[in-house]
C-alpha positions, -999 to 999 in steps of 0.1 A, spaced: -484 642 -664 -472 657 -697 -476 695 -704 -502 701 -730 -511 730 -752 -543 750 -747 -563 776 -765 -584 792 -738 -581 802 -702 -606 775 -693 -583 749 -708 -553 764 -691 -571 763 -657 -583 727 -663 -547 717 -668 -537 734 -636 -564 714 -618 -552 682 -634 -518 688 -618 -535 684 -584 -558 655 -592 -547 622 -579 -571 605 -603 -554 618 -635 -521 601 -644 -516 614 -679 -529 640 -703 -525 639 -741 -539 656 -772 -563 631 -788 -566 621 -824 -593 639 -844 -628 624 -846 -647 626 -879 -682 640 -879 -708 650 -905 -727 683 -906 -744 701 -934 -737 671 -957 -700 673 -953 -673 654 -934 -652 673 -909 -627 666 -882 -633 674 -846 -602 680 -824 -612 674 -788 -591 692 -762 -576 665 -741 -574 627 -736 -568 619 -699 -560 585 -684 -571 580 -648 -554 560 -621 -578 531 -628 -567 531 -665 -599 547 -678 -594 569 -708 -616 600 -711 -618 625 -739 -623 659 -724 -638 689 -742 -637 722 -724 -666 745 -735 -682 776 -722 -715 768 -705 -734 791 -729 -722 770 -758 -734 736 -746 -765 735 -768 -749 750 -799 -758 728 -829 -722 722 -839 -712 714 -803 -740 688 -801 -731 672 -834 -695 669 -823 -706 655 -789 -727 629 -805 -698 618 -828 -673 617 -799 -696 597 -777 -702 572 -805 -664 570 -812 -656 566 -775 -681 538 -770 -666 520 -800 -630 525 -786 -637 517 -749 -633 553 -738 -656 579 -721 -664 615 -732 -672 644 -711 -677 681 -716 -665 704 -688 -676 740 -684 -664 769 -663 -690 756 -637 -669 725 -634 -636 743 -633 -644 772 -609 -662 774 -576 -671 808 -563 -648 824 -588 -618 804 -577 -602 772 -591 -624 743 -581 -594 723 -572 -605 688 -578 -638 685 -559 -663 686 -589 -638 673 -614 -631 642 -593 -668 637 -587 -675 640 -625 -647 615 -633 -658 590 -607 -694 593 -618 -683 583 -654 -674 548 -641 -709 544 -628 -727 556 -660 -730 542 -695 -717 574 -709 
């Protein structure tokens, strides 16, 4: 796994969890995804692109739980899901509820469950 840059403590802690996950074989910074809002074109820079041991590529966005329904977050999510479907990838937003369990690192329990669940959904 390659070291990556991060902007928040949630992102940093996600990377620490990835180090322990047997499902994740690589982590990269993904290319930007174009989206439209308020009549203008913008670039969305997702946090990470992971590759799982099965070869699945998943774009990961780390977001605070209270931001999940923010209009801009929803527009970016829609654009990313559309882009991922077109490019044979998956998209997932993880929050602190996925990263922490009882105030401690969640290790890989929820993360592995969320990643495994992606292969069973038409995300």
